N, C-alpha and C positions, 0 to 999 in steps of 0.2 A: 469232578466235572462241574458241579454247581458253583464252586468258588471261581472257576475260570469264566463261567457264564456271567456271574455277578460282576466280575472285573470288566468284562467286555461291555456290560451295560453301563457301568460307571463311566468308562471312556466314551462310549457312545453318547450318553447323556451330557457329559461335559462338552463334547463337540457340538451337540445340538444347542446347548445353552449359549456357548460362545457365538455360534453362527447366528442365533436369534438375537443376542444382545447387540450385535453389530448393526441391526436394523430393527428398531423398535416397532415400526409399523407392521412388519411381518410377525413380530412376536404376539401382537394382539390377536392374531388369527391362527397362530400356530401353537408352539410348545407351551406358552404361558397363558393360553386362553383359560384354562382351568388349573391354575398353579396349586400343586399339593392337594388336589381334590381327593377326598376320601368317599364322598357320597357316590353310590352307584346309580346311574341313570335308569329310569324305568324301561322295562323291556317289552311291555304289552303291545306298543305300536309296531315294533319290529316283528314280533311273533305274528301279529295280525296280517302284516304285509306278505307273509308266506302264502296265506290263503288267498289274499287279494290278487297275488301274482299268478298262482297256478290255476284257479278255477276258471277265469275267463279264457285261458288258453286251451281248455278241453274242447275237442271236436266230437260231435255226436253223429253217428250213422245208424240207420235202421235197415234191416233186410229180412227176408223170410228164411227161416231156418231150413226148409226143405230145398231151397234154391242155392244156399251158400252165397258168397260174395267175394269180390275183390275190392278192397278198400285202399285208396291212395290218400295219405295224409297231406296236409298243406306243405310240409317240408320234405316230402318224398318217401316216407315210410310206406311200404306196401304190405298188406296182409291179405293172403288168399285163403279163404275159409271154405272147406268142402261142405257139400250139402249134408244135412242131417248129422251134424257134429255136436249136438248139444242135448244134454239131459237135465232134468231138474234134480234137486238134491235127493229125491226118492228114486232116481234111476229111470224115470219115465222119459221117453224120447219127446223132444219139443219140435213141433212143426209150425209154430206161430211166429210172430214178429220179434226178432232179436234186436236189442239195442247195444251198440258197441261205442264206448267212449275211448278216445285216444288223446294223449298229451305227448307231443314230440319236443325234444330238446337237442338241437344241433349247434347252438351258439353259446359261447362262454358267458356273454353278458346276460342272456336270458336265464342261464343257470344260476348265476350269482344273484340276480334280482329275485329269483324264486327260491333261493337258499337250498340249491341242489349241488351235488358234487359227484365226481367219479371215484371217490374214495372206496376202496375195496379191501377185502381180506386177502392178503397174499399167501403163498404156500407156507410161509413161516408163521402164519396166524396173527400177523400184525397188520396195521392199516397203512395203505399207501395209495396214492392216486393212480388209477388205471388210465391208459391211453384208449379212448373210446371213439368209435365211428358214429355214435349217436345213442341217446337214451330215450326211453318212452314209457308211458304208463298206459295200461289197457284194463278196462273193466267191461264185462259183458253180462247183460241181464235179460230176463224175460219177465214181463209184467213187474218190473222193478225188483225182481228177486234174482239172486245169484244163480248161475248155471254151472254145470260141469262140461268141459270141452273134451269130447271123446276121441276126436281125430286130430292128428298133427295139423298145425297151421303153418303155411309157407310164409316166412318172414323175410323181407328184403329191406336193406338199408343202403341208401346212396352214399358213395364215397369215391373221391378222386384218388385216394391212396391205393396203391397196388402191392400185391405180394405180401400182405400182412398175415402173421400167424394169429388169427383171431379165435376167440371163444365166446360162448353165450354166458351171460351173467344175469342174475336176478337178485332181489333183496328180500329173502325169506324172513329175516328178523324184523323188517319194517316194510310191509307191502302196501300200505294205504297211501292214498293220494297225497296226504299232508305229512308224510313221514320224512324224517331225516335219513335218506337212503344210504345203505351200506351194502356194497356189491359182493356177491359170492359166486364163484365159478360153478356153472351147471355142468356136471360131468356127463360124458358120453353123448355130447351134442356136437355134431360136425358143422362147421361154418365154412362155406365155399365162396371163393371169389367168382362171381358170375353176374354179368350185366342183365338188366331188365330191358326188354324191347317193347316199346309202346305199340299201339295199334297203327300208328302212323309211321312205324319203322325207326323211331328215334331210339338210339342205344344209350342207356343210362348206366354208367359203371357203378359197381357196388358189390355187396356181399349178401348171401342168402343162407337161410337154414330152415329146416323143417322140424318143428318142435311142438311138443304137447304144452301149449302155453298155459301157465297159471295166471290168474288175475293179479295184477300188481305191476311192479317195475321190471323193465328188461333193458339189456344193453348188449351190444356186440363190441367187445373190447379185448385188450391184452395187457399183460403186466409189462413194466419197464424192463428192458434188456440190460440196463446199466447195473453193474454189480456194486459200484462205488456210490453209496448213498449216505445221507447225512440228515441232521436235524436243523430246521430253520426256525428261528425265534423272531417274533414281531412285537414291538412296543407300539400299541395303539394309543389314541388319545386318552387322557386320564378320565376315569369314571366309567370305562367300558370293560366288560368281560363277556364270557360266553352266554350270560343271561340276557344281554341286550344288543349284541352285535356278533359279527363273524369276520374272520380274516380268511381270505382265499389265496391260493397260489394258482396262477394260470400259466401253463407252459406255452412258450412260443413254438408251436408244433402244428403240423397239418391235422393231426388227430385232436379230438376234444379231450383236454385234460384240465380239470378244475378240482384242485384239492381244497377241502374245507378244514382249516386247522382244528383238530378235534380236542385239543387240550389247552388249558389256561392255568398258569402257575400263579397262585395267590401270593407266593413268597416274592417272586420277581415281577409280578404284574405284567406277564407277557403271554401271548398266544404262542403255541408251537406245534410243529408237525414233524414226525419222523419219516424216514425212508424216502427222502426226496433225492433225485439223482444229481450228483455233483457235475458241474459244468453245463447244466441245463439253463438256457435263457428263460426268464419268467417275469411275471409281474405279481407283486404282492398287493392285494386289494382289501381294504377295510370298508365295511358297510354296516350302517345302523339306520334307524328311523326314530326321530325325536321331534315332538311338537309339529307333527304333520309334514315333516321334511326328511328326505333321505340324506344321511350323512355319509360322505364318500371320500376316500383317499387312496392313492395308489403309488407304487414305486416300482420301477423296472430294475432288474438285477440279474446277475448270473449266480447260480447257486454254488456256494463254496462250503467247505467243511465248517459246521457249527455256525452258519451265517446268522448274524443279528441284523434285523432290519427295523425300520421305524416308519409308520404311516401316521404322521402327526398333523400335517397341513390339510385338514379336511375341507371339503366344499359341501354346500347344501343344495339340494334339488327338490323342486315341488312335486314332481311326478316320477313315476316309474320309468316312463319313456325317456325323460331327461337323464335318469340314472343309467339306463341301458346305453344311450348314445355316448355318455361320458366314458363308460367302460370300453366301448368299441373304439 
């Protein structure tokens, strides 16, 4: 297999070199910008950008524990919390002011900027991107201390997609706000298609579940139904690897599907991800941050067996907002 992949990269590299050589002006900003570079660029700015992206997007709500609350996030996530649903870590019932923090993610560009993905553990125990109707992070505290949720919380996610076989997922291996999330299916949790009706009578389509929420990451999602899956390889600009950048695959789909390539081959200097569905239309996106600028490149494609892609013609952006607008 590796011999065939090496051959493919040789052919791919030759094509890119010929294409670049025919237009020297493009070469200066593309393939030959860092010819034969062996030095790996610093990754500290890109790692810091994860925190800079996520923290400002966190919404904070307060309510009295004995009253409960219905919280509606900026992007439509709804949490209905029953009264007297919290105890401290010693088991004492809390009746004071509860603080709930919520981070919502329903947009691929926001997810990429914040270094999040829908990568999950499939029934075979390997990583593949899930089709998600939304992901979010929840943290609940009393006097800045963690609490235990004793009653199920009604959770609603808005979605225009109907008839989906959805499940509840969480990230037990990495539940913190600044984690690289990896989704695992939460067993014995039913997800129902049921609209939310506002006080004004407006009907919002979506899905709901009633679940004993743990603090951390949550998603309403499903596995791919496609049986024919493959590996996609990506050659990013020279000098980059998993320490200072990421490559994402974004499906052209009504559902939210953003895979973060989990592997990097030092032998072939390529990012790669397994279990991607053949014939799926997608974009391959490369992102880093160097010298206070975001480095971005993308390529649209249709996934084929053992697909080899290249995101070499990068652009620089000064702000996260410019990066998000470019991904959109």
